[in-house]
N, C-alpha and C positions, 0 to 999 in steps of 0.2 A: 504494500500500500504506500503510495507516494505521500509524504508529509507535506503540509502546506503551512508556511509561516505567514501570519497575518500582520500587515503593517498599517491597518486602518486607524490605529490609535495614535499615529504620529501627529504632531501639531500641524494644523492646516496652514498656518502662517509661515512655516519653514520654506523659504524659496528654493532650497537645494536639498535633495535627498540622495545620499550615496547608496548605490545598490551593489557596488563592488569596487575594486581598485581603479577600474577604468570605466565605470558605468554610473550614470547619474540621472536623476529627474530634475529638470529645471521648471519649477512651478510657475505657470503663467507667462513663460518666456515668449510665446507666440502671440500674445494678446495685442501688442502694438502693430502686428502685421495683418491682423484679421481683415481690416477694411480693404486691403490690397489682394490678399490671397483668396478670399472666399469668392469674389466675382470671377476670378480667373478659372475656378473649377468648371463653371458652366462653359467657358470658352474652350477649354481643353476637351470637355465631354462632348461638345458639339462636333468636334473633329474626330475624336476617338472615344466613342460612347463606352460607358460602363458596361461590363459584361461578366458573366459567371463562367470562369474558366474551368476546364476539366483537368483533373489530375492524371498522371500516368496510369494510376490504378483504375481510372474510369469513373471516379466520383466527381460530381459537380460541386465546386466550392460555394459555400453559402455567402461569402463576402464577394461583392461586386468590385471589379477592378478596372482601372485604366492607368495610363502612364504618360509622362512627359519627359523630355530630355533627349539626348542623343541615342540612348538605349532604353528599351522597355522590357519588363519581365513578362514572360509568357509561359503558359503551361497547356499541354494537351497530352494525348496518349503517347506521344514520342518523348516526353520528358519536360523538365524545367530548363529554361534558358533565357538569355537576353537576346533581343533582336533589334535591329535598326528600323524595321518595317512593322507596322501594326498588322498582324495577320488577318484582322477583321476588315480592314479598309484597303490593304495593299499600298498604303501611303506611309511616309515617315511619321513617327510619333510627333505630336505637337512639341514645339520648342518649350524649354523650361522658362517660365516667367522670371524676370529679374528679381522680383520680390521673393520667389521661392528660393532662388540661389542665395540671396542675401540672408534670408532666415536660416537656411542650412549652415552657411558659413559662420554666422554669428553664434548660433547655438553650439556648433562644434568647438568654436574657439572658447566659449564660456565653459565648456566641459574639459578643456585642456588639449584639444586637438587643433593645432594650427593649420591654416591654409587648406581646409577641406574644400574641394571643388567637385561636387557631385556631377555625374553625367547621366544619372537615372533617378527618377522620382516615381515610385509606385503610389497610386492614389486609391485607397481602399474605402468602400462605402459599406458601413454596417447598418443594418436595420434591426429592430427588436428581435431577439432570439438568435441572431447570428453570432458566430464565434470563430476563433482561429486556433486550430490545434497547435500543440507544442511542436516547434520546428527550429532548425538552425538556418541561418542565411549563408549558404555555401556556394551559390552560383557566381559570386563576384570573383574577379581575378585578383583584386588587391585587398587582402585581409588587413593591411596596415591602416586602411582608412576606416573610420567608424561608421556605424549606422546612426542616422538621426531620424527620430520618429516623432511626428507632430500630431497631437490630438485636438480635434475640433468637434463641437456638437455634444451629443449625449455623453455622459460619463461612462467610463469603462473600467474593468479590472484587468490590468496587465499582469501576466504571469512571467516571472523571470527565474529561470532555473540554472542548472549547471551544464557541464559539457556532455552529460549522458541524459537521455530522455527520462530515466528513472530517478534522477537526482531530485531532491526537494525543491519546490518552487516558492518564491515570495509573491504574495498578492500585493499589487501596487495600484491604488486607486488613481485614475487619471481623469482630470477635469478639462473642460474647454480651455485651450491655450497651453496646456502642459506639453513639455518636450522631453523625451527620453533619448539619451545619447549613450551608446556603448561601443567600445573598441578595445584595442590592446589585448591584454590577457583575457578580457571578458567578451571578445568579439564573437566567439563561437558558442556562446551559451544559448541553451534552448529558451524559447519564449513563445508566448501565445496570448490570447485574449479570451476571457470567460464569456459565456452568452450574455448579450446585452439585455438589460431591462428596458421596458418602454417608459422612459422618463424624458419627455420631449424637452429640447433645449430652446430657449427663446429665439435664437437666431436661425438654427438649422432644423428645428422640429425633431421628429422621431428618427434621427439618423446620427451616426458618427462618421466623420470624414477623417481619415488617417493618412498623412503623407509619410512615406519612408524614403529618405534620401540615401543613395549609395554611390560609391565609386565602383562601377561595374566593369568597365573596360580596361 
């Protein structure tokens, strides 16, 4: 049985929560960027719509996904990979907005990772009841670069584990505007998201939008 360590009792006002030697939650860090990044989501989705990708095992993912940047993450029966072309449109993925790049760069810098220049941004849309199972981010070529994950909309419970799927996980509550950054010795830790409760957010309603920035190429 996998043990779960609960961190819900931590003071809400703490702007920084360390999850490991090179992993941190930056509370509310994305809030100054919201007015720029939220409208950009619709622009991106108009060119590369959200879709439910299929895993190599034939399962349809409950989380809807699109991408922006030079590279985009894709999954189908052939496997997981990064592509320069959106397989649904046969066109390049939309360019990464400057506000996205700036948010990713500044968040990584605040977490101790200088000069982070992402070339891929996965945009996940969670609806009530959707979840993301424990997994490692291993399709990127450059493990020296961190992962920067931005939460917008409904609150979620992020699971942060170890380097084995069976390792204990920490429950981390994430609110609108929180950013999680992990890299270095924490880069290959398993992580996921528990099923979302239907607690509508004033700006985004009954959904959570999650950006994850990577250096994939």
